[in-house]
N, CA, C and O atoms as a MOPAC input file, in Angstrom:
PM7 MOZYME 1SCF
protein

 N    -14.44900 1    -4.02400 1   -35.12000 1
 C    -13.81700 1    -5.19000 1   -34.93000 1
 C    -12.29100 1    -4.96800 1   -33.83400 1
 O    -11.65800 1    -5.53900 1   -32.94600 1
 N    -12.30400 1    -3.71000 1   -34.67000 1
 C    -10.89000 1    -3.12300 1   -33.81800 1
 C    -10.71500 1    -2.96900 1   -32.66400 1
 O     -9.70600 1    -3.20100 1   -31.99900 1
 N    -12.59300 1    -2.19900 1   -32.08900 1
 C    -12.75100 1    -1.34900 1   -30.72200 1
 C    -12.18100 1    -2.51700 1   -29.79300 1
 O    -11.49300 1    -2.45900 1   -28.77300 1
 N    -12.83100 1    -3.85100 1   -30.67100 1
 C    -12.67100 1    -5.17600 1   -28.86000 1
 C    -10.75800 1    -5.67700 1   -29.20100 1
 O    -10.18800 1    -5.98700 1   -28.15600 1
 N    -10.22400 1    -5.72300 1   -29.96100 1
 C     -8.87000 1    -5.56800 1   -29.97800 1
 C     -7.80100 1    -4.73700 1   -29.24100 1
 O     -6.62500 1    -4.91000 1   -28.92100 1
 N     -8.84400 1    -3.62400 1   -29.09100 1
 C     -7.92700 1    -2.75500 1   -28.37300 1
 C     -8.63600 1    -2.66300 1   -27.01500 1
 O     -7.85700 1    -2.22500 1   -26.16900 1
 N     -9.58800 1    -2.87200 1   -26.63500 1
 C     -9.91200 1    -2.97600 1   -25.01600 1
 C     -9.25400 1    -4.60000 1   -24.14100 1
 O     -9.09900 1    -4.72900 1   -22.92600 1
 N     -8.98400 1    -5.61500 1   -25.17700 1
 C     -8.40100 1    -6.53000 1   -24.56800 1
 C     -6.84900 1    -6.10900 1   -24.17600 1
 O     -6.67900 1    -6.78700 1   -23.16300 1
 N     -5.67000 1    -5.40900 1   -24.38700 1
 C     -4.45000 1    -5.24900 1   -24.26100 1
 C     -4.87100 1    -4.60100 1   -23.17300 1
 O     -4.66400 1    -5.14100 1   -22.08600 1
 N     -5.58800 1    -3.24000 1   -23.22300 1
 C     -6.17000 1    -2.49600 1   -22.01300 1
 C     -6.34900 1    -2.66700 1   -20.72600 1
 O     -5.87100 1    -2.03400 1   -19.78500 1
 N     -7.25400 1    -3.79500 1   -20.74600 1
 C     -7.68800 1    -4.55700 1   -19.84900 1
 C     -6.54400 1    -5.54400 1   -19.22600 1
 O     -6.62400 1    -6.17300 1   -18.17100 1
 N     -5.56100 1    -5.51700 1   -20.06600 1
 C     -4.53300 1    -6.55700 1   -19.67100 1
 C     -3.12600 1    -5.61200 1   -18.32800 1
 O     -2.53900 1    -5.86000 1   -17.27500 1
 N     -3.27600 1    -4.31100 1   -19.54100 1
 C     -2.27500 1    -3.74400 1   -18.71300 1
 C     -3.30800 1    -3.39000 1   -17.12300 1
 O     -2.95700 1    -3.86300 1   -16.04200 1
 N     -4.57600 1    -2.49900 1   -17.27100 1
 C     -4.82800 1    -2.18800 1   -15.93500 1
 C     -5.02100 1    -3.30000 1   -15.11000 1
 O     -5.64100 1    -3.04200 1   -14.07800 1
 N     -4.72100 1    -4.29600 1   -15.24100 1
 C     -4.79800 1    -5.55000 1   -14.10300 1
 C     -2.70000 1    -5.76800 1   -13.72300 1
 O     -2.19900 1    -5.84300 1   -12.60100 1
 N     -1.81400 1    -5.82300 1   -15.30500 1
 C     -0.78500 1    -5.80900 1   -14.65000 1
 C     -0.57400 1    -4.27100 1   -13.60700 1
 O      0.35300 1    -4.11300 1   -12.81200 1
 N     -1.48800 1    -3.44600 1   -13.82900 1
 C     -1.07200 1    -2.28900 1   -13.25400 1
 C     -1.22800 1    -1.88600 1   -11.77700 1
 O     -0.55600 1    -1.26800 1   -10.95000 1
 N     -2.69600 1    -2.66100 1   -11.82700 1
 C     -3.18700 1    -3.22300 1    -9.85600 1
 C     -2.73600 1    -3.87100 1    -9.12400 1
 O     -2.77600 1    -3.70900 1    -7.90500 1
 N     -1.98700 1    -5.11400 1    -9.96500 1
 C     -1.53200 1    -6.07400 1    -9.33900 1
 C      0.52300 1    -5.40100 1    -8.79100 1
 O      1.30200 1    -5.80800 1    -7.92900 1
 N      0.61300 1    -4.41900 1    -9.70600 1
 C      1.81700 1    -4.21900 1    -9.23800 1
 C      2.31200 1    -2.79100 1    -8.55400 1
 O      3.37800 1    -2.18100 1    -8.47400 1
 N      0.68800 1    -2.55900 1    -8.01800 1
 C      0.13300 1    -1.24800 1    -6.87800 1
 C     -0.18600 1    -2.03300 1    -5.68400 1
 O     -0.16700 1    -1.61200 1    -4.52700 1
 N     -0.41200 1    -2.93900 1    -5.98400 1
 C     -0.77800 1    -4.08200 1    -4.72300 1
 C      0.69700 1    -4.22700 1    -4.35700 1
 O      1.00100 1    -3.44600 1    -3.45600 1
 N      1.54200 1    -4.86700 1    -4.71500 1
 C      3.11900 1    -4.97700 1    -4.21200 1
 C      3.40300 1    -4.01400 1    -4.30400 1
 O      4.47100 1    -4.44600 1    -3.86800 1
 N      3.61800 1    -2.69900 1    -4.48600 1
 C      4.05300 1    -1.62700 1    -4.03800 1
 C      3.82200 1    -1.41200 1    -2.45500 1
 O      4.69800 1    -1.50400 1    -1.59500 1
 N      2.66800 1    -1.15200 1    -2.28100 1
 C      1.66600 1    -1.26800 1    -1.12200 1
 C      2.14000 1    -2.09500 1    -0.55200 1
 O      2.96300 1    -1.58100 1     0.20600 1
 N      2.13000 1    -2.88000 1    -0.46800 1
 C      2.18200 1    -4.31300 1     0.61900 1
 C      4.14100 1    -4.01300 1     0.95100 1
 O      4.55500 1    -3.94200 1     2.10800 1
 N      4.96300 1    -3.89500 1    -0.10800 1
 C      5.96000 1    -3.23800 1    -0.08200 1
 C      6.63000 1    -2.50800 1     1.47600 1
 O      7.32000 1    -2.84000 1     2.44000 1
 N      5.83000 1    -1.22100 1     0.89200 1
 C      5.64700 1     0.71500 1     1.98500 1
 C      5.38900 1    -0.43500 1     3.13800 1
 O      6.22800 1    -0.70600 1     3.99600 1
 N      4.32100 1    -0.96200 1     3.04700 1
 C      3.72900 1    -1.43900 1     4.73100 1
 C      5.04700 1    -1.89300 1     5.51600 1
 O      5.63500 1    -1.36200 1     6.45800 1
 N      5.35200 1    -3.29400 1     4.65300 1
 C      6.59600 1    -3.53600 1     5.26300 1
 C      7.79500 1    -3.09600 1     5.86400 1
 O      8.37900 1    -3.28400 1     6.93200 1
 N      7.99700 1    -2.34900 1     4.67400 1
 C      9.34800 1    -0.93400 1     4.90700 1
 C      8.73600 1    -0.57300 1     6.27000 1
 O      9.47900 1    -0.89000 1     7.19800 1
 N      7.50100 1     0.04400 1     6.66500 1
 C      7.09100 1     1.18300 1     7.78500 1
 C      6.98600 1    -0.40600 1     8.97800 1
 O      7.73000 1    -0.36100 1     9.95800 1
 N      6.43300 1    -1.18500 1     8.87500 1
 C      6.55100 1    -2.30700 1     9.98900 1
 C      7.67000 1    -2.75300 1    10.95800 1
 O      7.77100 1    -3.18500 1    12.10600 1
 N      8.61600 1    -2.36500 1     9.70200 1
 C     10.73900 1    -3.01200 1    10.11200 1
 C     11.03900 1    -1.86800 1    11.16800 1
 O     11.33900 1    -1.83800 1    12.36100 1
 N     10.69800 1    -0.46500 1     9.64500 1
 C     11.23800 1     0.89300 1     9.99600 1
 C     10.66200 1     1.16800 1    11.80400 1
 O     11.45900 1     1.28200 1    12.73500 1
 N      9.18800 1     1.22600 1    11.95300 1
 C      9.02500 1     1.24900 1    13.77000 1
 C      9.47700 1     0.09300 1    14.48700 1
 O     10.02800 1     0.33200 1    15.56100 1
 N      9.37500 1    -1.04100 1    14.15600 1
 C      9.79000 1    -1.71300 1    15.03400 1
 C     11.51700 1    -1.16400 1    15.99000 1
 O     11.80300 1    -1.15000 1    17.18700 1
 N     12.32500 1    -0.77900 1    14.71300 1
 C     13.90600 1    -1.20000 1    14.77600 1
 C     13.55500 1     0.44500 1    15.97900 1
 O     13.66900 1     0.33100 1    17.19900 1
 N     13.26200 1     1.43000 1    15.49700 1
 C     13.02900 1     2.83500 1    16.00600 1
 C     12.36600 1     2.39900 1    17.61600 1
 O     12.57900 1     3.10700 1    18.60100 1
 N     11.99400 1     1.82200 1    17.64100 1
 C     11.26400 1     0.96700 1    19.23600 1
 C     12.20000 1     0.56200 1    19.94600 1
 O     12.76700 1     1.40400 1    20.64200 1
 N     12.61200 1    -0.71300 1    19.99100 1
 C     14.11000 1    -1.07300 1    20.11800 1
 C     14.99100 1    -0.06700 1    20.21200 1
 O     15.62600 1    -0.12800 1    21.26400 1
 N     15.30300 1     0.92100 1    19.45400 1
 C     16.37900 1     1.42000 1    19.78200 1
 C     16.36700 1     2.69600 1    20.48800 1
 O     17.37700 1     3.33900 1    20.77400 1
 N     14.80800 1     3.12200 1    20.83100 1
 C     14.26800 1     3.68900 1    21.88200 1
 C     14.38200 1     2.65200 1    23.09400 1
 O     14.91500 1     3.21600 1    24.05000 1
 N     14.21500 1     1.97100 1    23.23400 1
 C     13.63500 1     1.07500 1    24.27700 1
 C     15.13300 1     0.87400 1    24.80900 1
 O     15.27700 1     1.51300 1    25.85100 1
 N     15.95800 1     0.39000 1    24.53800 1
 C     17.59900 1     0.09800 1    24.18700 1
 C     18.20600 1     1.44800 1    25.14300 1
 O     18.59100 1     1.36300 1    26.30900 1
 N     18.17400 1     2.48600 1    24.43600 1
 C     18.36800 1     3.57900 1    25.17100 1
 C     17.66400 1     4.46900 1    26.22600 1
 O     17.80900 1     5.50600 1    26.87400 1
 N     17.07400 1     3.75200 1    26.07500 1
 C     16.37900 1     4.25800 1    27.47900 1
 C     16.45200 1     3.30000 1    28.36700 1
 O     15.69300 1     3.78300 1    29.20800 1
 N     16.78300 1     2.34000 1    28.79600 1
 C     16.70100 1     1.13200 1    29.68900 1
 C     18.67500 1     1.04900 1    29.60000 1
 O     19.19500 1     0.35300 1    30.47200 1
 N     19.30300 1     1.51000 1    28.92200 1
 C     20.47700 1     1.48100 1    28.85300 1
 C     21.59700 1     2.49900 1    30.41000 1
 O     22.77500 1     2.28300 1    30.69400 1
 N     20.66500 1     3.50400 1    31.06500 1
 C     20.96800 1     3.73000 1    32.15800 1
 C     20.66900 1     3.48000 1    33.13600 1
 O     21.30000 1     3.76700 1    34.15400 1
 N     19.45500 1     2.78100 1    33.07300 1
 C     18.40400 1     1.96000 1    34.28500 1
 C     17.97800 1     3.25500 1    35.13500 1
 O     17.95900 1     3.33400 1    36.36400 1
 N     17.57400 1     4.45100 1    34.02200 1
 C     16.63300 1     5.00100 1    35.03900 1
 C     15.53700 1     5.21000 1    33.93700 1
 O     15.85900 1     5.64500 1    32.83100 1
 N     14.30900 1     4.91200 1    34.23200 1
 C     13.15200 1     5.71900 1    33.24600 1
 C     12.72000 1     6.54100 1    33.22400 1
 O     11.83000 1     6.36000 1    34.05500 1
 N     12.53500 1     8.12900 1    32.64000 1
 C     12.63900 1     8.60700 1    32.92000 1
 C     10.90100 1     9.06900 1    32.15200 1
 O     10.56500 1     8.56300 1    31.08100 1
 N     10.05600 1     9.98000 1    32.84400 1
 C      8.67800 1    10.38000 1    31.92800 1
 C      9.28600 1    10.91800 1    30.58500 1
 O      8.79200 1    10.28700 1    29.65100 1
 N      9.85000 1    11.51200 1    30.31900 1
 C     10.10100 1    11.44200 1    28.69000 1
 C     10.45200 1    10.09600 1    27.88200 1
 O      9.88400 1     9.54600 1    26.93800 1
 N     11.19200 1     9.89300 1    28.35400 1
 C     11.46000 1     8.10200 1    27.97700 1
 C     10.04300 1     7.13800 1    28.11300 1
 O      9.86000 1     6.11400 1    27.45500 1
 N      9.05500 1     7.72200 1    29.15200 1
 C      8.07100 1     7.00400 1    28.84500 1
 C      7.18900 1     7.31500 1    27.80800 1
 O      6.47700 1     6.63400 1    27.06900 1
 N      7.50100 1     9.01400 1    27.98500 1
 C      6.24400 1     9.78600 1    27.04000 1
 C      6.50900 1     9.33300 1    25.47800 1
 O      5.49400 1     9.40000 1    24.78500 1
 N      7.80800 1     8.84300 1    24.74600 1
 C      8.67700 1     8.64300 1    23.59100 1
 C      8.14600 1     7.42300 1    23.07900 1
 O      7.63300 1     7.19200 1    21.98400 1
 N      8.46900 1     6.28900 1    24.57700 1
 C      7.86000 1     4.85900 1    23.86700 1
 C      6.50700 1     4.67800 1    24.08000 1
 O      5.96800 1     3.74100 1    23.49200 1
 N      5.83600 1     5.40400 1    24.82000 1
 C      4.16400 1     5.18000 1    24.30800 1
 C      3.71300 1     5.42200 1    23.16400 1
 O      2.90600 1     4.70700 1    22.57000 1
 N      4.58600 1     7.29100 1    22.42200 1
 C      4.37200 1     8.06100 1    21.36800 1
 C      4.60900 1     6.70900 1    20.21700 1
 O      3.61600 1     6.36600 1    19.57600 1
 N      5.82900 1     6.02800 1    20.00000 1
 C      6.01900 1     5.37000 1    19.49800 1
 C      5.15100 1     3.82000 1    19.17800 1
 O      4.73900 1     3.40400 1    18.09500 1
 N      5.07700 1     3.27500 1    20.34400 1
 C      3.84300 1     2.79300 1    20.11600 1
 C      2.97100 1     3.20000 1    19.70800 1
 O      2.86000 1     2.97800 1    18.50300 1
 N      2.20200 1     3.74800 1    20.14400 1
 C      0.63200 1     4.58400 1    19.17000 1
 C      0.88700 1     4.45300 1    18.07200 1
 O      0.01500 1     3.82500 1    17.47200 1
 N      1.95600 1     4.85200 1    17.29900 1
 C      1.78600 1     4.74800 1    16.38300 1
 C      2.10200 1     3.65800 1    15.07400 1
 O      1.78200 1     3.52200 1    13.89400 1
 N      2.81500 1     3.09200 1    15.94700 1
 C      2.93300 1     1.18600 1    15.13000 1
 C      2.08700 1     0.58000 1    15.19500 1
 O      1.76900 1     0.04100 1    14.13500 1
 N      1.05500 1     0.23600 1    16.64000 1
 C      0.35300 1     0.33300 1    16.27200 1
 C     -1.21100 1     0.71600 1    15.76900 1
 O     -2.33900 1     0.27500 1    15.98500 1
 N     -0.75800 1     1.52900 1    15.17000 1
 C     -2.02700 1     2.66700 1    13.85300 1
 C     -1.08300 1     1.71200 1    13.13200 1
 O     -1.61800 1     0.62100 1    12.93100 1
 N      0.22700 1     1.81400 1    12.66600 1
 C      0.73200 1     1.32500 1    11.09400 1
 C      0.63100 1     0.62300 1    11.13700 1
 O      1.24200 1     0.32900 1    10.10900 1
 N      0.03700 1    -1.01800 1    11.81000 1
 C     -0.43700 1    -1.83900 1    11.84600 1
 C     -1.97400 1    -2.05100 1    11.15800 1
 O     -2.07500 1    -2.82100 1    10.20300 1
 N     -2.77100 1    -1.57600 1    11.50600 1
 C     -3.86400 1    -1.22900 1    11.16100 1
 C     -4.18000 1    -0.53700 1     9.89000 1
 O     -5.33200 1    -0.49300 1     9.45800 1
 N     -3.14000 1     0.01900 1     9.27000 1
 C     -3.12400 1     0.43700 1     7.87400 1
 C     -2.30400 1    -0.68000 1     6.90500 1
 O     -1.58800 1    -0.17400 1     6.04100 1
 N     -2.34800 1    -2.21500 1     6.97600 1
 C     -2.41300 1    -2.91700 1     6.15500 1
 C     -3.12700 1    -2.89400 1     5.42700 1
 O     -4.32700 1    -2.79100 1     5.68100 1
 N     -2.54000 1    -3.00200 1     4.01300 1
 C     -3.46000 1    -2.79100 1     2.95600 1
 C     -3.99800 1    -4.00600 1     2.45900 1
 O     -3.39900 1    -5.05600 1     2.22700 1
 N     -5.69800 1    -3.62800 1     2.26600 1
 C     -5.58400 1    -4.75100 1     2.25400 1
 C     -6.05400 1    -5.75600 1     0.44300 1
 O     -6.28900 1    -5.19900 1    -0.62900 1
 N     -6.04600 1    -7.04400 1     0.67200 1
 C     -5.75000 1    -7.86100 1    -0.05600 1
 C     -6.94000 1    -7.34800 1    -1.13600 1
 O     -8.08100 1    -7.07100 1    -0.76700 1
 N     -6.50800 1    -7.27600 1    -2.44800 1
 C     -7.43800 1    -7.04100 1    -4.27500 1
 C     -7.68700 1    -8.00500 1    -4.99300 1
 O     -7.14400 1    -8.23100 1    -6.07500 1
 N     -8.76300 1    -8.84900 1    -4.32200 1
 C     -8.78400 1   -10.35500 1    -5.09600 1
 C     -8.96800 1    -9.91900 1    -6.85600 1
 O     -9.69300 1    -8.99400 1    -7.22300 1
 N     -7.99800 1   -10.96100 1    -7.98600 1
 C     -8.54600 1   -10.72900 1    -9.37600 1
 C     -9.76300 1   -10.86800 1    -9.20500 1
 O    -10.20000 1   -11.28500 1    -8.13300 1
 N    -10.66000 1   -10.50000 1   -10.37600 1
 C    -12.07200 1   -10.52300 1   -10.92400 1
 C    -11.17500 1   -10.94000 1   -12.37200 1
 O    -10.01700 1   -10.91500 1   -12.78700 1
 N    -12.94200 1   -11.44500 1   -12.94700 1
 C    -12.83600 1   -11.51000 1   -14.35900 1
 C    -12.87200 1   -11.13500 1   -15.02800 1
 O    -12.36600 1   -11.48400 1   -16.09400 1
 N    -13.91200 1    -9.56000 1   -14.65400 1
 C    -14.50200 1    -9.33500 1   -15.49500 1
 C    -14.47900 1    -7.44100 1   -14.72500 1
 O    -15.07200 1    -6.53200 1   -15.30500 1

């Protein structure tokens, strides 16, 4: 009997930890998306401000865009709550 009562809070605690980690993953991913967007916007403004687009500017923008798209593919999957 004692064993069954200790398992219920453990399952509840595991569920709460799982929910917290899911929210933390999503928050980190959203922070990364906003950071990459800010970085690409900053680089674009800096590159186009002088009216001349050099090869290094193109490489920097391409690299930042590639990493941004890669970050988008790393979106955490949604974990559905299971009864058991």
